C-alpha positions as CSV (number, residue, x, y, z in Angstrom):
1,X,243.9,221.6,-102.8
2,X,244.6,223.7,-99.8
3,X,241.8,224.0,-97.2
4,X,241.1,227.1,-95.2
5,X,241.2,227.0,-91.4
6,X,237.4,227.0,-91.3
7,X,237.1,224.1,-93.7
8,X,239.7,222.1,-91.8
9,X,237.6,222.5,-88.6
10,X,234.4,221.5,-90.4
11,X,236.2,218.4,-91.8
12,X,237.5,217.3,-88.4
13,X,234.1,217.7,-86.8
14,X,232.5,215.6,-89.6
15,X,235.0,212.8,-89.1
16,X,234.4,212.9,-85.3
17,X,230.6,212.7,-85.9
18,X,231.0,209.8,-88.3
19,X,233.1,207.9,-85.8
20,X,230.6,208.6,-83.0
21,X,227.7,207.3,-85.1
22,X,229.7,204.1,-85.9
23,X,230.5,203.6,-82.2
24,X,226.9,204.1,-81.3
25,X,225.7,201.7,-83.9
26,X,228.2,199.1,-82.8
27,X,227.3,199.5,-79.1
28,X,223.6,199.3,-79.9
29,X,224.1,196.1,-81.9
30,X,226.1,194.5,-79.1
31,X,223.6,195.6,-76.5
32,X,220.7,194.1,-78.6
33,X,222.7,190.9,-78.9
34,X,223.3,190.7,-75.2
35,X,219.6,191.6,-74.4
36,X,218.4,189.0,-76.9
37,X,220.7,186.3,-75.4
38,X,219.5,187.2,-71.9
39,X,215.9,187.1,-72.9
40,X,216.1,183.6,-74.4
41,X,215.9,182.0,-70.9
42,X,219.6,181.5,-70.8
43,X,219.1,177.8,-71.0
44,X,222.2,176.6,-72.7
45,X,225.8,178.0,-72.8
46,X,228.4,175.6,-74.1
47,X,225.9,172.8,-73.3
48,X,225.6,174.1,-69.7
49,X,222.4,175.2,-68.0
50,X,222.1,178.6,-66.3
51,X,220.6,178.9,-62.8
52,X,217.7,181.0,-64.1
53,X,216.6,178.0,-66.1
54,X,216.2,175.7,-63.2
55,X,212.7,174.6,-62.3
56,X,211.0,173.6,-59.0
57,X,211.5,169.8,-58.8
58,X,214.8,169.7,-60.6
59,X,217.6,167.7,-58.9
60,X,221.1,169.0,-58.1
61,X,224.1,167.1,-56.8
62,X,226.1,169.2,-54.3
63,X,228.6,168.1,-51.6
64,X,229.3,164.7,-50.1
65,X,228.3,163.0,-46.9
66,X,229.1,159.9,-44.8
67,X,226.7,158.7,-42.1
68,X,229.3,156.8,-40.1
69,X,232.6,155.3,-41.4
70,X,231.5,154.3,-45.0
71,X,232.8,156.1,-48.0
72,X,231.5,159.6,-48.9
73,X,228.4,159.7,-51.1
74,X,227.2,162.7,-53.1
75,X,224.2,164.5,-51.7
76,X,221.1,164.8,-53.9
77,X,219.0,168.0,-53.5
78,X,215.7,169.1,-55.0
79,X,214.9,172.7,-56.1
80,X,212.0,173.9,-53.9
81,X,212.1,177.5,-55.2
82,X,213.8,179.3,-58.1
83,X,212.6,182.9,-57.5
84,X,214.6,184.2,-54.6
85,X,212.2,183.0,-51.8
86,X,214.3,184.7,-49.1
87,X,214.5,188.1,-50.8
88,X,215.4,190.7,-48.2
89,X,216.9,188.0,-45.9
90,X,219.9,186.8,-47.8
91,X,223.3,188.2,-46.9
92,X,224.4,189.7,-49.2
93,X,221.2,190.3,-51.1
94,X,221.4,188.3,-54.3
95,X,219.1,186.3,-56.5
96,X,219.1,182.7,-55.3
97,X,217.7,179.2,-55.6
98,X,216.5,177.2,-52.6
99,X,217.4,173.5,-52.3
100,X,216.2,170.8,-49.9
101,X,217.9,167.4,-49.6
102,X,215.9,165.0,-51.7
103,X,216.0,162.4,-48.9
104,X,216.5,162.3,-45.2
105,X,220.3,162.0,-45.0
106,X,220.8,160.9,-41.4
107,X,218.9,160.0,-38.2
108,X,220.3,162.2,-35.3
109,X,218.9,164.3,-32.5
110,X,218.2,168.1,-32.5
111,X,220.1,168.7,-29.2
112,X,221.7,166.6,-26.4
113,X,220.5,166.6,-22.9
114,X,221.8,169.4,-20.6
115,X,222.3,168.1,-17.1
116,X,223.2,171.5,-15.7
117,X,220.2,173.3,-17.2
118,X,217.9,175.1,-14.7
119,X,214.9,173.8,-16.6
120,X,213.9,170.2,-15.7
121,X,212.7,169.3,-19.2
122,X,215.9,170.5,-20.8
123,X,218.0,168.6,-18.2
124,X,216.3,165.4,-19.3
125,X,215.4,165.9,-23.0
126,X,217.7,168.6,-24.5
127,X,217.2,172.2,-25.6
128,X,214.6,173.0,-28.2
129,X,216.0,176.4,-29.1
130,X,217.3,176.4,-32.6
131,X,219.8,179.2,-32.0
132,X,221.9,177.1,-29.6
133,X,221.1,173.7,-30.9
134,X,223.7,171.0,-31.7
135,X,222.1,170.4,-35.1
136,X,222.4,174.0,-36.2
137,X,226.1,174.3,-35.2
138,X,226.9,171.0,-37.0
139,X,225.1,171.8,-40.2
140,X,227.1,175.1,-40.5
141,X,230.5,173.7,-39.6
142,X,233.4,172.6,-41.8
143,X,235.6,171.5,-38.8
144,X,237.0,168.1,-38.3
145,X,235.6,165.5,-35.9
146,X,235.7,166.3,-32.2
147,X,236.8,169.9,-33.0
148,X,233.9,171.8,-34.4
149,X,231.7,172.0,-31.3
150,X,231.7,175.0,-28.9
151,X,229.3,175.8,-26.1
152,X,226.5,178.1,-27.4
153,X,225.8,179.8,-24.1
154,X,223.8,183.0,-24.1
155,X,222.4,185.3,-21.4
156,X,218.8,185.3,-22.6
157,X,215.5,184.1,-21.3
158,X,214.9,182.5,-17.9
159,X,218.1,182.4,-15.8
160,X,220.1,179.2,-16.2
161,X,218.1,177.8,-19.2
162,X,220.4,179.0,-22.1
163,X,223.9,178.8,-20.6
164,X,224.2,175.1,-19.9
165,X,225.0,173.8,-23.4
166,X,226.6,170.3,-23.4
167,X,228.7,168.5,-26.1
168,X,226.5,166.4,-28.5
169,X,228.2,163.2,-27.3
170,X,226.6,159.7,-27.6
171,X,225.7,160.0,-23.9
172,X,223.6,163.1,-24.7
173,X,221.1,160.9,-26.7
174,X,220.7,158.0,-24.3
175,X,217.7,156.4,-25.9
176,X,219.7,155.4,-29.0
177,X,223.3,154.1,-29.1
178,X,226.2,155.8,-30.9
179,X,224.3,158.6,-32.6
180,X,226.0,161.6,-31.1
181,X,227.7,164.3,-33.2
182,X,231.0,164.5,-31.3
183,X,232.8,162.0,-33.5
184,X,231.5,163.5,-36.8
185,X,233.1,166.0,-39.1
186,X,231.2,169.2,-39.6
187,X,228.5,168.8,-42.3
188,X,230.3,171.2,-44.7
189,X,233.7,169.6,-44.3
190,X,233.2,167.4,-47.4
191,X,232.1,170.2,-49.7
192,X,234.6,171.5,-52.2
193,X,235.7,175.1,-52.2
194,X,233.6,175.8,-55.3
195,X,230.5,174.2,-53.7
196,X,231.0,176.0,-50.4
197,X,231.4,179.4,-52.1
198,X,228.1,178.7,-54.1
199,X,226.1,178.6,-50.8
200,X,224.7,181.9,-49.6
201,X,224.4,182.9,-45.9
202,X,220.8,183.5,-45.2
203,X,219.0,185.4,-42.5
204,X,216.3,183.3,-40.9
205,X,213.4,184.1,-38.5
206,X,213.1,181.6,-35.7
207,X,210.5,181.4,-33.0
208,X,211.4,181.3,-29.3
209,X,209.9,179.2,-26.6
210,X,207.3,181.1,-24.5
211,X,208.0,179.2,-21.3
212,X,211.8,179.8,-20.9
213,X,212.9,182.0,-23.8
214,X,210.4,184.8,-23.6
215,X,208.4,184.0,-26.8
216,X,208.4,186.0,-30.0
217,X,211.2,185.4,-32.5
218,X,214.9,186.0,-33.2
219,X,217.1,186.1,-36.3
220,X,220.0,183.8,-37.1
221,X,222.3,183.7,-40.1
222,X,223.1,180.3,-41.6
223,X,224.5,178.7,-44.8
224,X,222.6,175.4,-44.1
225,X,219.4,175.4,-42.1
226,X,216.2,173.6,-41.3
227,X,212.8,174.7,-42.6
228,X,210.1,176.2,-40.4
229,X,206.4,175.4,-39.8
230,X,205.4,178.4,-41.9
231,X,207.7,177.5,-44.8
232,X,206.4,173.9,-44.9
233,X,202.8,175.0,-45.0
234,X,201.8,174.9,-41.3
235,X,202.0,178.6,-40.4
236,X,198.8,178.3,-38.3
237,X,200.7,175.9,-35.9
238,X,203.4,178.5,-35.2
239,X,203.2,181.2,-32.6
240,X,205.1,183.7,-34.8
241,X,205.7,184.3,-38.5
242,X,208.8,182.3,-39.5
243,X,209.0,183.1,-43.2
244,X,206.8,182.4,-46.2
245,X,205.4,179.1,-47.4
246,X,207.0,177.3,-50.3
247,X,204.5,176.7,-53.0
248,X,205.8,173.2,-53.4
249,X,204.4,172.1,-50.0
250,X,200.6,172.1,-50.7
251,X,199.7,168.7,-49.3
252,X,200.7,166.1,-46.8
253,X,202.2,163.9,-49.5
254,X,204.4,166.8,-50.7
255,X,206.0,167.0,-47.3
256,X,206.8,163.3,-46.9
257,X,210.3,162.1,-47.3
258,X,212.2,158.7,-47.4
259,X,215.5,157.9,-45.7
260,X,218.4,157.5,-48.1
261,X,219.7,154.0,-48.6
262,X,223.1,155.2,-47.5
263,X,221.6,156.1,-44.1
264,X,219.5,152.9,-43.8
265,X,222.6,150.8,-44.4
266,X,225.1,152.7,-42.3
267,X,223.2,154.4,-39.4
268,X,223.9,153.2,-35.8
269,X,220.4,154.3,-34.9
270,X,218.2,151.3,-34.1
271,X,215.0,153.2,-34.9
272,X,215.1,153.3,-38.7
273,X,212.5,152.5,-41.4
274,X,212.6,149.7,-44.0
275,X,213.8,150.8,-47.4
276,X,211.3,152.9,-49.3
277,X,209.2,154.0,-46.4
278,X,208.6,157.6,-45.2
279,X,210.0,158.9,-41.9
280,X,209.8,162.0,-39.7
281,X,212.3,164.9,-40.2
282,X,213.2,168.0,-38.2
283,X,212.0,171.6,-38.5
284,X,213.5,174.5,-36.7
285,X,210.3,175.8,-35.1
286,X,210.0,175.3,-31.3
287,X,207.0,173.8,-29.5
288,X,206.1,177.0,-27.7
289,X,204.8,175.4,-24.5
290,X,207.5,172.8,-24.2
291,X,211.2,174.0,-23.7
292,X,212.7,170.7,-24.8
293,X,210.6,170.0,-27.9
294,X,210.8,171.0,-31.5
295,X,208.4,170.5,-34.4
296,X,208.9,167.9,-37.1
297,X,207.1,166.6,-40.2
298,X,205.8,163.1,-39.5
299,X,205.9,160.1,-41.8
300,X,202.4,161.0,-43.1
301,X,203.3,164.6,-43.7
302,X,201.6,166.1,-40.6
303,X,203.2,168.6,-38.2
304,X,204.0,167.1,-34.8
305,X,206.7,167.8,-32.2
306,X,209.4,165.7,-30.6
307,X,211.9,166.0,-27.7
308,X,215.2,167.4,-28.9
309,X,217.1,164.3,-27.8
310,X,214.8,161.9,-29.7
311,X,213.5,160.0,-26.6
312,X,210.2,159.6,-28.3
313,X,211.6,158.1,-31.5
314,X,214.2,158.8,-34.1
315,X,213.9,161.8,-36.4
316,X,215.7,162.5,-39.6
317,X,217.8,165.4,-40.9
318,X,216.7,167.1,-44.2
319,X,218.8,170.3,-44.6
320,X,218.1,173.3,-46.8
321,X,220.3,176.0,-48.3
322,X,220.4,178.8,-50.9
323,X,222.7,178.9,-53.9
324,X,223.5,181.7,-56.4
325,X,221.2,181.9,-59.4
326,X,224.2,183.1,-61.5
327,X,225.8,179.6,-61.5
328,X,226.0,177.3,-64.5
329,X,225.2,173.5,-64.3
330,X,226.0,170.4,-66.3
331,X,223.6,167.4,-66.4
332,X,219.9,167.3,-67.1
333,X,218.4,167.9,-63.7
334,X,216.8,164.5,-63.3
335,X,217.1,162.1,-60.4
336,X,219.4,159.8,-62.4
337,X,221.4,162.7,-64.0
338,X,221.2,165.6,-61.6
339,X,222.7,169.0,-62.3
340,X,226.2,169.6,-61.1
341,X,227.6,173.1,-60.4
342,X,230.4,174.2,-62.7
343,X,233.0,176.6,-61.4
344,X,233.2,178.6,-64.7
345,X,231.4,178.6,-68.0
346,X,232.8,175.7,-70.0
347,X,234.7,174.1,-67.0
348,X,233.1,171.6,-64.7
349,X,233.9,171.7,-60.9
350,X,235.4,168.5,-59.6
351,X,232.8,167.3,-57.1
352,X,233.5,163.6,-57.6
353,X,231.8,160.7,-55.8
354,X,234.1,161.2,-52.8
355,X,236.2,164.1,-51.6
356,X,239.5,164.2,-53.5
357,X,241.9,166.2,-51.3
358,X,245.0,164.1,-51.2
359,X,247.9,164.2,-53.6
360,X,249.3,161.1,-55.2
361,X,252.3,161.3,-53.0
362,X,250.5,161.0,-49.7
363,X,247.4,159.1,-50.9
364,X,248.7,155.6,-50.3
365,X,252.0,155.0,-48.5
366,X,252.2,151.3,-49.0
367,X,251.7,151.5,-52.8
368,X,253.6,154.8,-53.4
369,X,255.7,155.6,-56.4
370,X,258.8,154.4,-54.7
371,X,257.9,150.8,-55.2
372,X,260.2,149.1,-57.7
373,X,260.0,145.8,-59.5
374,X,262.8,143.9,-61.3
375,X,260.4,142.7,-64.1
376,X,258.1,145.6,-64.8
377,X,258.5,149.3,-64.9
378,X,255.7,151.9,-65.1
379,X,256.0,154.0,-68.2
380,X,254.4,157.4,-67.8
381,X,254.2,159.7,-70.8
382,X,253.9,163.2,-69.4
383,X,252.2,164.3,-72.7
384,X,249.2,162.2,-71.8
385,X,248.2,164.5,-68.9
386,X,247.5,161.6,-66.6
387,X,245.2,162.4,-63.6
388,X,246.3,161.5,-60.1
389,X,243.9,158.6,-60.3
390,X,245.6,157.3,-63.5
391,X,249.0,157.5,-61.8
392,X,247.9,155.9,-58.6
393,X,246.2,153.1,-60.5
394,X,249.5,152.4,-62.4
395,X,251.3,152.3,-59.1
396,X,248.8,149.9,-57.5
397,X,248.8,147.6,-60.5
398,X,252.6,147.3,-60.3
399,X,252.4,145.8,-56.8
400,X,248.9,144.1,-57.1
401,X,250.3,140.7,-58.1
402,X,251.8,140.3,-54.6
403,X,248.3,140.2,-53.2
404,X,247.0,137.3,-55.2
405,X,247.4,133.6,-54.2
406,X,250.3,131.8,-56.0
407,X,248.0,129.2,-57.6
408,X,246.2,132.0,-59.5
409,X,249.5,133.2,-61.0
410,X,250.5,129.6,-62.0
411,X,247.1,128.5,-63.3
412,X,247.4,129.7,-66.9
413,X,244.3,130.6,-68.9
414,X,242.0,127.8,-67.6
415,X,238.3,128.1,-68.3
416,X,235.3,126.0,-67.2
417,X,231.9,126.4,-68.9
418,X,228.7,124.6,-69.3
419,X,228.6,122.2,-72.3
420,X,227.3,122.8,-75.8
421,X,224.1,120.9,-74.9
422,X,223.0,121.8,-71.4
423,X,220.5,119.0,-71.3
424,X,223.4,116.5,-71.6
425,X,224.4,117.4,-68.1
426,X,228.1,118.2,-68.9
427,X,230.7,120.9,-68.4
428,X,233.7,121.6,-70.5
429,X,237.2,122.5,-69.2
430,X,240.2,123.7,-71.0
431,X,243.6,124.5,-69.4
432,X,244.8,126.9,-72.2
433,X,244.2,127.7,-75.8
434,X,246.9,125.2,-76.7
435,X,245.4,122.2,-74.8
436,X,242.3,120.1,-75.6
437,X,238.9,120.6,-74.1
438,X,237.7,117.9,-71.7
439,X,234.0,117.2,-71.1
440,X,233.2,116.4,-67.5
441,X,230.0,115.6,-65.6
442,X,228.1,118.7,-64.4
443,X,226.5,119.0,-60.9
444,X,223.3,120.1,-62.6
445,X,220.8,117.6,-64.0
446,X,217.7,117.9,-66.0
447,X,215.7,119.4,-63.1
448,X,218.5,121.6,-61.9
449,X,219.9,124.8,-63.2
450,X,223.6,125.6,-62.9
451,X,223.9,129.3,-62.1
452,X,227.4,130.1,-60.8
453,X,231.0,128.7,-61.1
454,X,233.9,130.1,-59.0
455,X,237.5,128.8,-58.9
456,X,238.7,128.1,-55.3
457,X,242.1,126.7,-56.3
458,X,243.7,125.2,-59.4
459,X,241.7,121.9,-59.2
460,X,238.5,123.0,-57.3
461,X,235.6,124.9,-58.5
462,X,232.7,126.1,-56.3
463,X,229.3,125.9,-57.9
464,X,225.7,126.9,-57.2
465,X,222.6,125.2,-58.6
466,X,218.8,125.8,-58.2
467,X,216.3,123.0,-58.4
468,X,212.9,123.4,-60.0
469,X,211.2,123.6,-56.6
470,X,213.4,126.6,-55.7
471,X,216.0,125.0,-53.4
472,X,219.4,126.7,-53.7
473,X,222.5,124.5,-53.3
474,X,226.2,125.3,-53.1
475,X,228.9,122.7,-53.6
476,X,232.5,121.9,-54.4
477,X,233.7,120.2,-57.6
478,X,237.2,118.8,-57.4
479,X,238.6,117.6,-60.6
480,X,241.8,116.5,-62.3
481,X,242.6,117.0,-66.0
482,X,241.3,114.0,-67.9
483,X,238.9,112.9,-65.1
484,X,235.4,112.7,-66.5
485,X,233.7,112.2,-63.2
486,X,234.8,114.9,-60.7
487,X,234.4,114.6,-56.9
488,X,231.2,116.5,-55.9
489,X,230.3,117.5,-52.4
490,X,227.3,119.7,-51.3
491,X,228.3,122.1,-48.5
492,X,225.3,124.4,-48.3
493,X,221.6,124.3,-49.0
494,X,218.9,127.0,-48.8
495,X,215.5,125.5,-48.1
496,X,213.6,128.7,-48.8
497,X,212.6,129.6,-52.3
498,X,215.8,131.3,-53.2
499,X,217.4,132.2,-56.5
500,X,221.2,132.3,-56.1
501,X,222.7,135.1,-58.2
502,X,226.4,134.9,-57.3
503,X,228.9,133.3,-55.0
504,X,232.5,134.1,-54.1
505,X,234.7,131.7,-52.1
506,X,237.3,132.7,-49.5
507,X,238.4,129.0,-49.1
508,X,236.7,125.6,-49.3
509,X,234.8,126.3,-46.0
510,X,233.9,130.0,-46.3
511,X,232.1,131.9,-49.1
512,X,229.9,134.8,-49.8
513,X,226.5,134.4,-51.4
514,X,224.0,136.7,-53.0
515,X,220.5,135.3,-53.4
516,X,216.9,136.5,-54.0
517,X,213.8,135.2,-52.2
518,X,211.7,134.4,-55.3
519,X,208.4,133.9,-53.3
520,X,208.1,137.7,-53.0
521,X,205.1,138.9,-55.0
522,X,206.3,142.5,-55.7
523,X,209.7,143.8,-54.7
524,X,211.9,140.8,-54.2
525,X,214.0,140.7,-51.1
526,X,217.7,140.1,-51.8
527,X,220.3,139.0,-49.3
528,X,224.1,139.0,-49.2
529,X,225.5,136.6,-46.6
530,X,228.8,135.3,-45.2
531,X,228.7,131.5,-44.9
532,X,231.1,129.4,-42.8
533,X,230.3,125.7,-43.3
534,X,232.7,124.6,-40.5
535,X,230.7,126.2,-37.7
536,X,227.4,126.5,-39.5
537,X,227.5,130.3,-39.4
538,X,225.5,132.5,-41.6
539,X,225.8,136.2,-41.2
540,X,223.6,138.5,-43.2
541,X,225.7,141.4,-44.4
542,X,223.1,143.2,-46.6
543,X,219.4,143.1,-47.3
544,X,217.7,145.1,-50.1
545,X,214.6,145.1,-52.3
546,X,215.8,144.2,-55.8
547,X,214.5,146.0,-58.8
548,X,211.8,143.9,-60.4
549,X,212.7,142.2,-63.7
550,X,211.7,144.3,-66.7
551,X,212.2,147.7,-65.1
552,X,213.4,150.0,-67.8
553,X,215.2,152.5,-65.5
554,X,218.0,150.0,-64.7
555,X,221.2,151.4,-66.0
556,X,223.0,148.1,-65.9
557,X,221.6,144.9,-64.5
558,X,224.3,143.3,-62.3
559,X,224.2,141.5,-59.0
560,X,227.7,140.5,-58.0
561,X,229.6,139.6,-54.9
562,X,233.4,139.3,-54.8
563,X,236.0,138.6,-52.1
564,X,239.4,140.4,-52.2
565,X,242.5,138.4,-53.2
566,X,243.6,138.0,-49.6
567,X,240.1,137.3,-48.2
568,X,240.1,140.5,-46.2
569,X,237.2,142.4,-47.7
570,X,234.2,141.8,-49.9
571,X,232.2,144.0,-52.2
572,X,228.8,143.6,-53.8
573,X,227.4,145.5,-56.7
574,X,223.6,145.5,-56.6
575,X,220.5,147.1,-58.0
576,X,217.9,148.0,-55.4
577,X,214.6,149.8,-55.7
578,X,216.1,152.9,-54.1
579,X,219.4,152.7,-56.0
580,X,218.2,152.4,-59.5
581,X,221.6,153.0,-61.0
582,X,223.3,150.5,-58.8
583,X,225.4,150.7,-55.6
584,X,228.7,149.3,-54.4
585,X,228.8,148.1,-50.8
586,X,232.1,147.1,-49.2
587,X,232.5,144.9,-46.0
588,X,235.3,144.1,-43.6
589,X,235.2,140.3,-43.4
590,X,236.9,140.1,-40.0
591,X,234.2,142.2,-38.3
592,X,231.4,141.3,-40.9
593,X,230.6,145.0,-40.9
594,X,229.8,147.4,-43.7
595,X,232.6,149.9,-44.2
596,X,231.6,151.8,-47.3
597,X,228.8,152.4,-49.8
598,X,229.1,154.2,-53.1
599,X,226.1,155.1,-55.2
600,X,225.5,154.9,-58.9
601,X,228.0,152.1,-59.6
602,X,227.6,149.8,-62.6
603,X,230.7,147.6,-62.5
604,X,233.6,146.9,-60.2
605,X,236.7,144.7,-60.0
606,X,239.5,144.2,-57.3
607,X,242.9,145.7,-58.1
608,X,244.9,144.0,-55.4
609,X,243.6,143.5,-51.9
610,X,242.7,147.1,-50.9
611,X,241.6,148.9,-54.1
612,X,238.5,148.6,-56.3
613,X,238.2,149.9,-59.8
614,X,234.6,150.9,-60.4
615,X,232.6,152.6,-63.1
616,X,229.4,154.6,-63.1
617,X,227.1,155.4,-66.0
618,X,225.6,158.4,-64.2
619,X,226.2,161.8,-65.7
620,X,227.5,160.2,-68.9
621,X,229.9,157.8,-67.3
622,X,233.0,158.0,-64.9
623,X,235.6,155.6,-63.7
624,X,237.3,155.7,-60.3
625,X,239.9,153.9,-58.3
626,X,238.8,153.5,-54.6
627,X,241.0,152.8,-51.6
628,X,239.1,150.6,-49.2
629,X,241.3,151.6,-46.2
630,X,241.3,155.4,-46.7
631,X,237.7,155.4,-48.1
632,X,238.7,157.8,-50.9
633,X,238.1,157.7,-54.6
634,X,240.3,159.1,-57.4
635,X,238.8,159.9,-60.8
636,X,240.5,158.2,-63.8
637,X,240.7,159.4,-67.4
638,X,242.6,156.7,-69.2
639,X,239.7,154.1,-69.2
640,X,236.7,154.7,-71.3
641,X,234.1,156.5,-69.3
642,X,231.3,154.1,-70.5
643,X,233.2,151.0,-69.3
644,X,231.3,148.0,-67.9
645,X,232.2,144.4,-67.2
646,X,235.5,145.4,-65.7
647,X,238.0,142.6,-65.4
648,X,241.7,142.6,-64.3
649,X,244.7,140.4,-64.5
650,X,247.7,141.5,-62.4
651,X,250.4,139.9,-64.5
652,X,252.9,141.9,-66.5
653,X,252.1,145.1,-64.7
654,X,248.4,144.6,-65.1
655,X,245.8,144.3,-67.9
656,X,242.3,145.9,-67.7
657,X,239.6,144.4,-69.8
658,X,236.1,145.9,-70.3
659,X,233.2,146.5,-72.7
660,X,231.2,149.5,-73.9
661,X,227.5,149.2,-74.9
662,X,227.6,145.4,-74.6
663,X,223.9,144.8,-75.5
664,X,223.9,146.2,-79.0
665,X,225.6,145.9,-82.4
666,X,227.8,148.8,-81.2
667,X,229.4,146.6,-78.6
668,X,233.2,147.0,-78.3
669,X,235.6,145.0,-76.2
670,X,238.7,146.7,-74.9
671,X,242.0,145.5,-73.4
672,X,244.5,148.0,-72.0
673,X,248.0,147.7,-70.5
674,X,248.1,149.2,-67.1
675,X,251.9,149.9,-67.2
676,X,251.9,152.2,-70.2
677,X,248.2,152.7,-71.1
678,X,248.7,151.2,-74.5
679,X,245.6,149.6,-76.1
680,X,246.2,145.8,-76.5
681,X,243.0,145.1,-78.3
682,X,239.7,146.5,-79.5
683,X,237.1,144.2,-80.9
684,X,234.0,145.6,-82.6
685,X,230.6,143.9,-82.5
686,X,232.1,141.7,-79.7
687,X,232.1,141.5,-75.9
688,X,234.9,140.3,-73.7
689,X,233.3,137.9,-71.2
690,X,236.3,137.4,-68.9
691,X,240.0,137.8,-68.7
692,X,241.9,134.5,-68.9
693,X,245.4,135.8,-68.5
694,X,247.5,138.8,-69.5
695,X,247.5,137.7,-73.1
696,X,244.1,136.1,-73.5
697,X,240.4,136.9,-73.0
698,X,237.2,134.9,-73.4
699,X,235.0,136.6,-76.0
700,X,231.6,136.4,-77.6
701,X,230.9,137.7,-81.1
702,X,227.5,138.9,-82.2
703,X,226.0,138.3,-85.6
704,X,226.4,141.0,-88.3
705,X,222.8,142.2,-88.2
706,X,222.9,146.0,-87.9
707,X,219.2,146.5,-87.1
708,X,220.1,147.9,-83.7
709,X,217.4,145.9,-82.0
710,X,218.7,144.0,-79.0
711,X,216.2,141.2,-79.6
712,X,218.0,140.5,-82.9
713,X,221.4,140.0,-81.3
714,X,222.6,136.5,-81.6
715,X,226.0,135.2,-80.5
716,X,227.5,133.5,-83.5
717,X,230.7,132.3,-81.9
718,X,232.8,132.5,-78.8
719,X,236.0,131.3,-77.2
720,X,239.6,132.4,-76.6
721,X,241.0,135.5,-78.2
722,X,244.7,136.4,-78.1
723,X,245.3,140.0,-77.4
724,X,247.7,141.9,-79.8
725,X,247.6,139.2,-82.5
726,X,243.8,139.1,-82.5
727,X,244.0,135.3,-83.0
728,X,240.8,133.5,-82.0
729,X,239.9,129.9,-81.1
730,X,236.2,129.0,-81.4
731,X,235.0,127.0,-78.4
732,X,231.3,127.5,-77.9
733,X,228.2,129.5,-79.0
734,X,227.2,129.8,-75.4
735,X,229.6,132.2,-73.8
736,X,227.2,135.2,-73.8
737,X,225.8,135.2,-70.3
738,X,223.1,137.8,-71.3
739,X,221.4,135.8,-74.0
740,X,222.5,132.2,-73.9
741,X,222.6,132.1,-70.1
742,X,225.8,130.2,-70.1
743,X,227.9,129.9,-67.0
744,X,231.7,130.1,-67.2
745,X,234.6,130.8,-64.8
746,X,238.3,131.7,-65.2
747,X,240.8,132.2,-62.4
748,X,240.5,136.0,-62.7
749,X,236.7,136.2,-63.1
750,X,236.3,135.5,-59.4
751,X,237.5,138.9,-58.5
């Protein structure tokens, strides 16, 4: 049929109208879908949490910080507002969330003394003006140490009182030693690019001193800042309006803050609190009638003021900042599993435990990829997408054997353990799976508990025992194969009521000890000490309050101390009341000083003399390789993220042994080759107690009860297990240290 020109026009118009209607319907449907998704509180996207869903009191991990020379630790923040508190003062104007550090992160002054200042008080006690303060410049700097400071001189106020700014050196804070800012990196230096870009620049109102600065207020623009009197709930104490109060701060207790364990352990400031106690922290508000003084929140939550250089006592730093609401977060927002900012939906930003800015090529010169061995070659399969941490780890393992004493390499798979019947006062020793077990006399009797065994050389084992009256004793047990009565010698006794948890020997005269004073009624005081029996020296390296027995929030109950293969460094993994997911502290033995602390660590093992492999069960689990000398960590991906009970043997390019979920019927023991990442063994319903050599582990196997109740778990057998062939040699029912409380030692378990 032929259509007329009029009919053709009508038909075209009809088609256009139909298409328009369809487009409109499609657009409407899409719009409704978007509106519906937006109205559902945008709580989960690809298992991520949108910023609009964050609540006051939620925790966020953002950035890293080091107090002195220890390793970087992640900073924990608490949400104090989620409804754009600084609306009208954020540059650019954008919806935002306000964060405050959950703890006081450091103890440092507000501003150094200014000897050339025309005002006498500022000459002797520093400048209380926030605009020109050392603390403000440092908080907002990403510069390196000794490079970020510049004089903040302004022509304002009384002549000569605001143009005499001095560097924040140690001399500028004379009442405390070594607490200046001049040798510190800028606070923002250790934030990743994603983290830095998430922080908004905020316009702040700050009061001015009435004596020298003319009174009234001024505006500053900062990324990181201190709160004001008004914002903390003491607007009546301020001469001017310095913002609006945060609803969170409605009582003295809501304003109180503890000092982080990282700060307590590492600060050079002599004025510091015991662990778990509240402490004063700085505000930005000036004390109007005193040119050198600034307000702070006291340990009881009251508003007081202090001189800028802390001559009246130490004051802590508790910074605040604003981040974009539009961000997405992984984690659950709790103290133990804080939110972590993601760079894009579905992709998590790499914040890490420590800043990871080096490449594999320049990370570690002395264990670089150029190292070669005649016997072992690293096999890297490019299809495995190895991380820098994985590659560095392989390189380190290749050379690690050079760091270990020769006797450890030649000792075979020797194991010593307490006998089948503990009351018989015997130990058992076996040189290898192919030799015979020999029963020897134990240093523990009927009124003594054997708690630790540690190899010192091929024929000497150090031991620790505790008598029923609480006396702790450390001794040496020298034995020869076939000798039923070893030579025992006591080298150290602790008269106080002390429960020895672990020892680690450097040689026959020097060792490290971790013990707990059991006469404490509540939080027990634990001590890590260096002992030299030749000169009767005991140097306390670390004190902490141990988590009471039975606390359910412990991630993994471990108290361990371990000396590096060359006796240069020592680490301890410990659970304290303030580090409920554990912490790893590293010490230099020559100086007896702490050189690093890493939070949220559940297990660790030496990989050579200068590297530590450690795992964390925080945020679902992570594994890192840490360089003691550079104080940097590198995330690994080729070891199960839930790994605990880490053990290492450096032979044949290295073997890593570990367990997952060791206290349940789902327990699995793993052994992995470090040279090619091939799995050597996987044992279900089994835990690997220790590595004996590159081919053998000591195992414990649970019963077959699948009830899932830990109380039903019973070790049905234990002994040697050959990797690869899965061959087992039953030795004892008492290898499980968790349930049977057996004590055992291999050459490699000491590390």
